[in-house]
C-alpha positions in Angstrom: -216.0 79.0 -94.0 -216.4 82.6 -95.9 -213.5 84.1 -97.7 -213.8 87.0 -95.1 -214.2 84.9 -92.1 -211.0 83.4 -93.3 -209.1 86.6 -94.1 -210.1 87.7 -90.3 -208.0 84.6 -88.9 -204.7 85.4 -87.7 -202.1 83.2 -85.6 -200.8 84.1 -82.1 -197.0 84.3 -82.1 -194.8 84.4 -79.2 -191.1 86.6 -79.9 -188.5 85.9 -77.3 -186.7 89.5 -77.1 -183.5 90.6 -76.2 -183.2 94.0 -74.2 -181.8 95.4 -77.4 -184.5 93.9 -79.6 -187.0 95.5 -77.1 -185.5 98.8 -77.9 -185.3 98.8 -81.5 -189.3 97.6 -81.3 -189.9 101.0 -79.6 -187.6 103.0 -82.0 -188.4 101.5 -85.4 -191.9 100.3 -84.4 -191.7 96.8 -85.7 -190.0 93.6 -84.9 -187.5 91.6 -87.3 -187.5 91.6 -91.2 -187.8 88.4 -92.3 -187.1 84.8 -90.6 -188.1 86.4 -87.3 -187.6 83.4 -84.7 -191.0 82.7 -83.0 -193.5 80.6 -81.3 -196.9 79.0 -81.9 -199.6 76.4 -81.2 -198.3 74.2 -84.4 -199.8 70.9 -85.5 -196.4 69.6 -84.3 -197.7 71.0 -80.5 -200.7 69.8 -81.1 -199.4 66.3 -81.8 -197.3 66.2 -79.0 -199.8 67.4 -76.5 -203.2 65.3 -77.7 -204.9 66.0 -74.4 -204.1 69.8 -74.0 -207.0 72.3 -75.2 -206.2 75.4 -77.2 -205.8 77.5 -73.8 -202.8 75.0 -72.6 -201.6 74.9 -76.1 -201.0 78.8 -76.1 -199.7 78.4 -72.7 -196.9 75.9 -73.8 -195.9 77.8 -76.8 -195.5 81.1 -74.7 -193.5 79.1 -72.0 -191.2 77.7 -74.9 -190.7 81.2 -76.1 -190.0 82.1 -72.3 -187.1 79.6 -72.4 -185.8 80.8 -75.9 -185.6 84.3 -74.0 -182.9 83.0 -71.4 -180.4 83.0 -73.9 -181.3 86.4 -75.4 -180.8 88.1 -72.2 -177.7 90.7 -72.0 -176.6 90.1 -68.6 -177.4 87.0 -66.1 -180.1 89.3 -64.2 -181.9 90.5 -67.0 -185.4 89.7 -67.3 -186.9 87.6 -70.0 -189.1 89.1 -72.2 -191.7 87.7 -74.9 -193.9 89.8 -77.4 -197.0 88.2 -78.5 -198.6 89.5 -81.6 -201.4 88.6 -83.9 -200.2 87.7 -87.5 -201.3 86.6 -90.8 -201.2 83.1 -90.9 -199.5 83.3 -94.5 -196.5 84.9 -93.0 -195.6 81.7 -90.5 -193.3 79.2 -91.6 -191.2 76.4 -90.5 -188.2 77.0 -89.1 -184.9 76.5 -91.5 -183.2 74.3 -88.8 -185.9 73.0 -86.3 -185.0 72.8 -82.7 -186.3 70.5 -80.3 -189.4 72.3 -79.5 -192.6 71.8 -81.4 -194.1 75.2 -81.0 -191.1 76.8 -83.3 -191.7 78.8 -86.5 -190.4 81.6 -88.4 -192.6 84.7 -89.1 -191.5 85.8 -93.0 -192.1 89.3 -93.0 -191.8 92.2 -90.3 -194.4 92.5 -87.4 -195.6 96.0 -87.0 -196.0 97.6 -83.5 -199.6 97.6 -83.8 -199.9 94.1 -84.2 -198.1 93.3 -80.9 -201.0 92.6 -78.2 -199.0 91.9 -75.0 -195.5 91.5 -73.5 -194.6 89.1 -70.9 -191.9 90.0 -68.8 -190.3 88.0 -65.6 -191.4 89.4 -62.3 -187.7 89.5 -61.1 -184.2 89.3 -63.3 -183.1 86.4 -60.5 -184.0 82.8 -60.6 -186.4 81.6 -57.9 -186.4 79.1 -55.3 -185.9 75.5 -56.4 -183.6 77.2 -59.5 -187.1 77.7 -61.7 -187.4 80.7 -63.6 -189.9 83.4 -62.2 -193.4 84.3 -63.2 -194.0 86.2 -66.0 -195.9 89.4 -65.5 -198.4 90.4 -68.2 -198.0 93.8 -69.8 -200.4 95.5 -72.4 -198.8 96.2 -75.7 -199.8 100.0 -75.0 -197.1 100.0 -71.9 -194.1 99.3 -74.0 -192.6 102.3 -72.2 -193.1 100.6 -68.8 -191.5 97.4 -70.1 -188.5 99.5 -71.4 -188.3 101.6 -68.2 -187.5 97.4 -66.3 -184.2 97.2 -68.6 -183.2 100.7 -67.6 
């Protein structure tokens, strides 16, 4: 692979956000600084799910981030929110203290708002039938203000 093709390759990450972190993203136009907790398709995730294709692995990383977002909610009724972003592979590192999720990573530098490609937000803030979390709705990165309105 040419160095030009390599430099164009990026890693899709999924960042669980609290309502406060979402507001900081809007105000500061970037996520985190160093050691931002996130999720992505990793070799460990691929080994844990050998039969899944690339799309299913991405979905698993998103679901892991959504599960992590549960504890970040300010109130029980708040919605989960996950930001998806594309970063340089060099900024992705193993977590300091690996948890039980093979998709867990850390991002070693701030992620500018321009790298965010979408937001994934609970359809509602409450648990649905059977105790499951509600479905995640997809919002384009340009809809940040709409996503913020869900938390007002």
